[in-house]
N, C-alpha and C positions, 0 to 999 in steps of 0.2 A: 333388574337386569332383564334383557330381552334375549331370547334364544334366536340364533342365526345359523344358517347352513352355508358353508363355504365350499366351493369346488377348487381344489388346488392340485397341482401336479404331484404324482406319486413321489418323485425325488424330493420335492420340497417338504412333503409330509414326513418322509423318513428323516430328513435333516431337522425338522421341527421336533420330532420325537427324541432325537439325540440331544438337542439343546435342552428340552424339558427334563430328560433323565439326568443330564449333567448338572443342571441347576436344582434338581429334586423338587420340581414344581409341576403342576398339572399342565398339559398341553394348552388347555383353554386359557390359563393364566398367562402363558407366554404369548399366545395369540392376542389376547386383550391388550397386553402391554405394547406389543408391536404395533397394533392398530392405533392405539392412543398416541404413541410417539409419532407415527406417520401423519395423523390428522393434525397434531400440534405443529409439526414442521410445515405442513401445507398451509395452515392458517398464518404462521409467521411469514411465510414467503409472499403472501398476498397483502400484508400490511405495509403501508407506506413507511419508509424509514428515511432518516437523514443520510445524506452522502457520508461516506466514511471519513472524509477529511474535515468535516465541520468541527470547529473549535479545537483542532489539533494544535494549532500554533498560538494559543493564548499567551501573549507576551506580558500582559499586565499593563501595557502602555495604552493610554486612551487616544493617542494621536496616530496610531498606526494606519487606520483607514484613510485619514486625511493626507498622510505622508507616503502613501503606498508607492507612488511614482518615484519619489526620491529614494526610498528604500530599495526598490527593485533595480534601479539603474545606477546606483551610486558607484558600483565597482565595474561598470561597463561603459564603453564609449558607444556612440550611435550604431556602430557596426557589430556590436555584440562581443567585442574583444576586451580584455583587461586593458587598462589605460597604458601600460608600458609594454604590452605584448608586441612582438614583431608582426609586421603585416605579412600575410602569406604571400609567397612569391618574391619577396624582396630579400636581398642579402644584407646582413649587418654591415654597417660602415666600419672600416678598420680604424682603430684608435691610433692617433698620431700625437706624439709629445705627451706632456703631462707626466704625472707621477704614476708609478705602477699601482694599480688598484684605485687610484683617485680619478676625479673627473679631469678631462683635458681642459687646459686654459684657453679661452677664446683668443684667436689671433696668433697662436703659436703653432708651428708645424714641426 
């Protein structure tokens, strides 16, 4: 181990002593642990990592990549709406004839 001198604010030193007393450890041990933790985090931050979404959606299907367009657009029309969703700005057509709750029959009013 190598001896090192640090210059720290008086307030930080008082807080460091409180932490060391509460944990019943020497101040030097608390400082060594804090520095080791800081250095480890700094090294982790500089390491390249995979984006967080990689392999999140493993479906187990081997054809997903080849069928991605079909899978992405199967529930949408070219304008991004669900197939039977009303077109914005248009009013629904009033139902005429037919049975209540059932489809209207063509040619009947």
